[in-house]
Wavefront OBJ file of the C-alpha trace (Angstrom):
o trace
v -22.838 -42.675 0.302
v -22.419 -40.697 3.294
v -19.753 -37.887 3.501
v -17.491 -36.977 6.470
v -20.234 -34.910 7.945
v -22.916 -37.616 7.654
v -24.719 -36.222 4.848
v -26.366 -38.799 2.484
v -25.134 -37.881 -1.101
v -27.533 -39.293 -3.866
v -27.996 -36.230 -6.122
v -25.807 -35.700 -9.218
v -26.013 -32.699 -11.241
v -24.629 -33.308 -14.999
v -23.648 -30.234 -17.200
v -23.843 -31.675 -20.684
v -22.197 -28.326 -22.271
v -20.696 -25.100 -21.188
v -22.486 -23.257 -24.159
v -25.665 -21.096 -23.891
v -27.862 -19.195 -26.375
v -28.252 -16.461 -23.868
v -25.782 -14.340 -21.859
v -27.597 -13.786 -18.345
v -25.238 -11.160 -16.565
v -24.944 -13.223 -13.358
v -24.265 -16.198 -15.133
v -22.071 -15.881 -18.104
v -19.706 -13.217 -19.576
v -21.125 -10.884 -22.239
v -19.023 -12.462 -24.793
v -19.567 -15.999 -23.807
v -17.766 -18.381 -21.864
v -13.757 -17.787 -22.350
v -11.861 -20.604 -23.706
v -14.697 -22.575 -24.586
v -14.326 -26.715 -24.196
v -13.279 -28.166 -27.334
v -15.257 -31.014 -28.656
v -12.453 -33.447 -27.862
v -12.317 -32.110 -24.344
v -16.021 -32.750 -23.380
v -17.407 -36.052 -22.230
v -19.402 -38.173 -24.807
v -22.805 -38.979 -23.999
v -21.595 -42.483 -23.519
v -18.944 -41.454 -21.133
v -21.631 -39.477 -19.217
v -23.819 -42.313 -19.055
v -20.861 -44.581 -17.844
v -20.071 -42.072 -14.916
v -23.739 -41.936 -13.904
v -24.055 -45.809 -13.964
v -21.034 -45.896 -11.708
v -22.539 -43.210 -9.326
v -25.946 -45.031 -9.129
v -24.269 -48.261 -8.061
v -23.004 -46.355 -5.180
v -26.341 -44.835 -4.226
v -26.968 -41.874 -6.317
v -30.735 -41.900 -7.206
v -31.265 -38.459 -8.634
v -29.879 -36.835 -11.873
v -30.364 -33.187 -13.055
v -29.295 -32.183 -16.375
v -28.043 -28.807 -16.939
v -25.637 -26.523 -19.095
v -24.895 -23.963 -20.092
v -28.127 -24.535 -21.686
v -28.536 -28.246 -22.082
v -30.986 -28.130 -25.150
v -28.239 -26.548 -27.460
v -26.347 -29.856 -27.574
v -27.365 -32.214 -30.132
v -28.439 -35.591 -29.225
v -29.686 -34.724 -25.708
v -33.007 -36.477 -25.885
v -31.307 -39.651 -26.683
v -29.123 -39.252 -23.714
v -32.187 -38.365 -21.374
v -34.042 -41.468 -22.743
v -30.887 -43.576 -21.607
v -31.036 -42.144 -18.154
v -34.655 -42.629 -17.733
v -34.184 -46.349 -18.520
v -31.498 -46.834 -15.917
v -32.860 -48.963 -13.204
v -31.399 -47.245 -10.317
v -32.358 -43.770 -11.329
v -35.399 -42.571 -9.509
v -35.585 -39.008 -10.961
v -34.398 -37.424 -14.083
v -34.786 -33.597 -14.438
v -33.930 -31.030 -16.872
v -32.908 -27.308 -16.176
v -33.282 -25.021 -18.963
v -33.690 -21.161 -19.822
v -36.714 -22.274 -22.062
v -35.866 -20.554 -25.180
v -35.433 -24.009 -27.087
v -38.265 -25.861 -24.901
v -41.360 -25.638 -27.079
v -39.527 -26.994 -30.288
v -37.980 -29.924 -28.136
v -40.951 -30.652 -25.894
v -42.214 -33.874 -27.626
v -38.775 -35.449 -27.704
v -38.205 -34.570 -24.165
v -41.554 -36.167 -23.240
v -40.846 -39.340 -25.400
v -37.445 -39.470 -23.414
v -39.115 -40.061 -20.213
v -38.465 -36.566 -18.681
v -41.399 -35.170 -16.861
v -39.763 -32.715 -14.428
v -38.624 -29.194 -15.722
v -37.051 -26.131 -14.205
v -37.038 -23.052 -16.076
v -35.228 -19.911 -15.465
v -37.687 -16.933 -15.380
v -36.503 -13.744 -13.725
v -38.966 -11.277 -15.012
v -42.328 -10.820 -17.014
v -41.415 -7.810 -18.866
v -40.079 -8.404 -22.415
v -37.674 -5.424 -22.385
v -36.073 -6.105 -19.004
v -35.694 -9.922 -19.938
v -33.642 -8.875 -23.011
v -31.497 -6.575 -20.788
v -31.045 -9.464 -18.089
v -30.216 -12.010 -20.785
v -28.545 -9.818 -23.230
v -30.686 -10.250 -26.188
v -33.238 -13.162 -25.192
v -37.055 -13.242 -26.170
v -39.315 -13.552 -23.369
v -42.067 -14.768 -25.595
v -40.339 -18.030 -26.504
v -39.790 -18.802 -22.926
v -43.531 -18.045 -22.257
v -44.529 -20.284 -25.123
v -42.468 -22.963 -24.036
v -43.718 -22.899 -20.500
v -47.421 -22.887 -21.614
v -46.660 -25.845 -24.121
v -45.151 -27.628 -21.260
v -47.885 -27.445 -18.832
v -50.310 -28.320 -21.527
v -48.284 -31.355 -22.370
v -48.446 -32.560 -18.675
v -45.120 -31.812 -17.389
v -44.995 -31.888 -13.772
v -43.525 -30.567 -11.631
v -42.753 -27.428 -13.240
v -40.570 -25.138 -11.317
v -39.755 -21.497 -12.137
v -36.329 -20.279 -10.946
v -36.348 -16.556 -10.214
v -33.199 -14.775 -9.153
v -34.317 -11.986 -6.598
v -32.257 -8.602 -7.588
v -32.573 -5.284 -5.893
v -33.164 -2.524 -8.381
v -33.903 -4.906 -11.303
v -36.736 -7.247 -10.591
v -37.888 -6.359 -7.178
v -41.037 -4.499 -8.419
v -42.216 -7.865 -9.939
v -42.003 -10.293 -7.071
v -45.622 -10.260 -6.449
v -46.545 -10.803 -10.124
v -44.103 -13.445 -10.253
v -45.402 -15.333 -7.320
v -48.976 -14.884 -8.455
v -48.187 -17.197 -11.478
v -48.540 -20.151 -8.828
v -52.065 -18.963 -8.399
v -53.085 -19.137 -11.762
v -50.913 -21.921 -12.987
v -49.617 -25.408 -11.377
v -46.010 -24.164 -11.042
v -43.501 -23.770 -8.525
v -42.031 -20.334 -8.258
v -38.675 -20.266 -6.413
v -36.995 -17.076 -5.283
v -33.427 -17.775 -5.368
v -30.599 -15.322 -3.698
v -28.085 -13.803 -6.140
v -24.675 -15.531 -5.770
v -21.204 -14.050 -6.439
v -20.391 -16.522 -9.245
v -19.882 -15.562 -12.986
v -17.786 -12.793 -14.506
v -19.925 -9.813 -14.117
v -20.468 -10.474 -10.251
v -17.731 -12.808 -9.185
v -14.599 -11.409 -10.661
v -13.074 -7.994 -11.723
v -13.036 -4.487 -10.448
v -16.036 -3.617 -8.256
v -17.463 -7.258 -8.496
v -18.300 -7.656 -4.962
v -19.748 -4.005 -4.690
v -22.015 -4.885 -7.510
v -23.203 -8.137 -5.899
v -23.762 -6.545 -2.615
v -25.797 -3.587 -4.410
v -28.186 -6.131 -5.849
v -28.312 -8.786 -3.353
v -31.623 -9.467 -1.662
v -31.881 -11.995 1.250
v -34.967 -14.686 0.665
v -36.309 -13.550 4.055
v -36.962 -10.003 2.440
v -38.739 -11.509 -0.582
v -40.850 -13.773 1.791
v -41.760 -10.718 4.004
v -42.955 -8.637 1.081
v -45.175 -11.538 -0.257
v -46.314 -12.372 3.182
v -47.985 -8.916 3.357
v -49.370 -9.266 -0.080
v -51.071 -12.415 0.816
v -50.944 -14.887 3.475
v -48.244 -17.584 2.864
v -49.264 -20.885 4.315
v -46.134 -23.157 4.830
v -46.373 -26.546 3.296
v -44.148 -29.635 2.900
v -42.917 -30.640 -0.570
v -41.506 -34.002 -0.979
v -38.130 -33.975 -2.558
v -37.970 -29.989 -2.176
v -34.240 -29.780 -1.682
v -33.123 -26.755 -0.318
v -36.331 -24.654 -1.047
v -38.942 -23.771 1.738
v -42.367 -23.728 0.153
v -45.469 -21.862 0.978
v -48.908 -21.677 -0.867
v -50.980 -18.500 -1.552
v -54.540 -18.602 -0.913
v -56.518 -20.510 -3.835
v -53.140 -21.169 -5.532
v -52.631 -24.124 -7.841
v -48.685 -24.145 -7.082
v -46.470 -23.038 -4.631
v -43.867 -20.260 -3.681
v -40.425 -21.368 -2.716
v -37.438 -19.516 -1.205
v -33.901 -20.700 -1.620
v -31.298 -18.901 0.808
v -27.975 -19.855 -0.500
v -26.182 -17.095 0.954
v -27.957 -15.417 4.029
v -29.099 -18.798 5.420
v -27.158 -21.688 3.667
v -28.386 -25.044 3.641
v -24.883 -26.714 3.165
v -25.756 -28.799 6.466
v -28.374 -30.856 4.151
v -26.514 -30.673 0.739
v -26.917 -33.958 -0.691
v -25.112 -33.416 -4.456
v -22.045 -33.590 -6.464
v -21.705 -31.811 -9.790
v -20.163 -33.193 -13.007
v -19.102 -30.771 -15.649
v -19.083 -31.270 -19.299
v -15.484 -31.706 -19.473
v -15.571 -34.534 -16.997
v -14.659 -32.959 -13.720
v -16.402 -33.984 -10.437
v -17.082 -31.004 -8.142
v -17.754 -31.719 -4.374
v -19.039 -28.092 -3.806
v -20.329 -25.366 -6.138
v -18.010 -22.691 -4.851
v -14.934 -24.693 -4.085
v -11.804 -25.201 -6.338
v -11.670 -29.096 -5.529
v -12.509 -31.155 -8.452
v -11.817 -34.833 -9.617
v -10.846 -35.541 -13.256
v -13.250 -38.421 -13.820
v -12.976 -38.183 -17.713
v -8.995 -38.196 -17.596
v -9.058 -41.446 -15.355
v -11.763 -43.018 -17.854
v -9.787 -42.021 -20.897
v -6.655 -43.508 -19.487
v -8.389 -46.726 -19.188
v -9.714 -46.766 -15.651
v -12.140 -49.562 -14.754
v -15.594 -49.042 -13.521
v -14.339 -50.033 -9.763
v -11.672 -47.358 -10.192
v -14.151 -44.882 -11.302
v -16.099 -45.683 -8.399
v -13.364 -45.062 -6.070
v -12.937 -41.665 -7.594
v -16.496 -40.679 -7.003
v -16.297 -42.026 -3.366
v -13.085 -39.755 -3.124
v -15.042 -36.963 -4.237
v -17.869 -37.261 -1.648
v -15.151 -37.466 1.035
v -14.028 -34.173 -0.101
v -17.117 -32.369 0.439
v -16.619 -29.372 2.555
v -18.687 -28.538 5.592
v -20.059 -25.461 3.870
v -19.424 -22.875 1.035
v -17.553 -19.999 1.432
v -18.778 -17.520 -1.148
v -19.550 -15.202 1.623
v -15.675 -14.714 2.156
v -15.317 -13.633 -1.367
v -14.248 -16.982 -2.731
v -15.680 -18.798 -5.682
v -15.641 -16.107 -8.077
v -13.116 -17.697 -10.315
v -15.879 -20.127 -11.098
v -18.446 -19.627 -13.874
v -21.892 -20.870 -12.989
v -22.527 -21.589 -16.662
v -19.898 -24.377 -16.474
v -21.073 -25.886 -13.146
v -24.820 -25.959 -13.837
v -25.827 -24.175 -10.905
l 1 2 3 4 5 6 7 8 9 10 11 12 13 14 15 16 17 18 19 20 21 22 23 24 25 26 27 28 29 30 31 32 33 34 35 36 37 38 39 40 41 42 43 44 45 46 47 48 49 50 51 52 53 54 55 56 57 58 59 60 61 62 63 64 65 66 67 68 69 70 71 72 73 74 75 76 77 78 79 80 81 82 83 84 85 86 87 88 89 90 91 92 93 94 95 96 97 98 99 100 101 102 103 104 105 106 107 108 109 110 111 112 113 114 115 116 117 118 119 120 121 122 123 124 125 126 127 128 129 130 131 132 133 134 135 136 137 138 139 140 141 142 143 144 145 146 147 148 149 150 151 152 153 154 155 156 157 158 159 160 161 162 163 164 165 166 167 168 169 170 171 172 173 174 175 176 177 178 179 180 181 182 183 184 185 186 187 188 189 190 191 192 193 194 195 196 197 198 199 200 201 202 203 204 205 206 207 208 209 210 211 212 213 214 215 216 217 218 219 220 221 222 223 224 225 226 227 228 229 230 231 232 233 234 235 236 237 238 239 240 241 242 243 244 245 246 247 248 249 250 251 252 253 254 255 256 257 258 259 260 261 262 263 264 265 266 267 268 269 270 271 272 273 274 275 276 277 278 279 280 281 282 283 284 285 286 287 288 289 290 291 292 293 294 295 296 297 298 299 300 301 302 303 304 305 306 307 308 309 310 311 312 313 314 315 316 317 318 319 320 321 322 323 324 325 326 327 328 329 330 331
């Protein structure tokens, strides 16, 4: 699948729920998602599997399952097992906040999932509770350790770099890659979500905390030599290795030096909307068409249409995109 700009589109991010057991301020409103999707509005696993099957027949090969927090939805491991058995799917990855990881670890392993992305913005318990509005760092840390012991690989840690909030921990977070075989990725803060994307003063709050990835890289480069390395299937991240490290350190510059020219993904929300761009308002109602009786061929046409609607680049730097909640789009 090629879009109108010649980009090969082969990666589908699937949000299985808009619910989450945390309230990270940059992702979700403090009171949770407003106007939550009702049970009847959400895609069943069977409908998701059908949509993904249509996408893979068109050339999609990578599937990342996200949320909200995907592990809060019942029956997830069975769905992941279905994806793992799809002949055309080369990679199934789960993105999680890690709070429910340890108790679901064996089910995930049995489902065939081996690749994990875990959100981790701080190593300080009180700060973790403040960022997540009540989360327990110990449960995430225990889940991470259990995943490494079980053999999950690669395990990537997603850290949103924020000035005045975790900028005193960048070295400590990066050093996790020295002690453990993990890939620590520093991600630029995006103006999406209730607290940073909308409301009075939202733009000013985002600008106050925003840190370009190059600044984080410069800081870590002074603390220890960063050796550039190539990581197969690394997506938008640029990877480096600290001396003697078991893992790597990566930088994702979604805002300061966007990677839209190489974007290869679409996003499917839990209520069945196909989104060509994280920040755009365009979406294709895949679920509505399926429930009206659309054939697989008609579903494929809608997916092809979504690919052709992909914009050249996002417009978050222009103040757009704030109306959309990161928790519903799956990041």
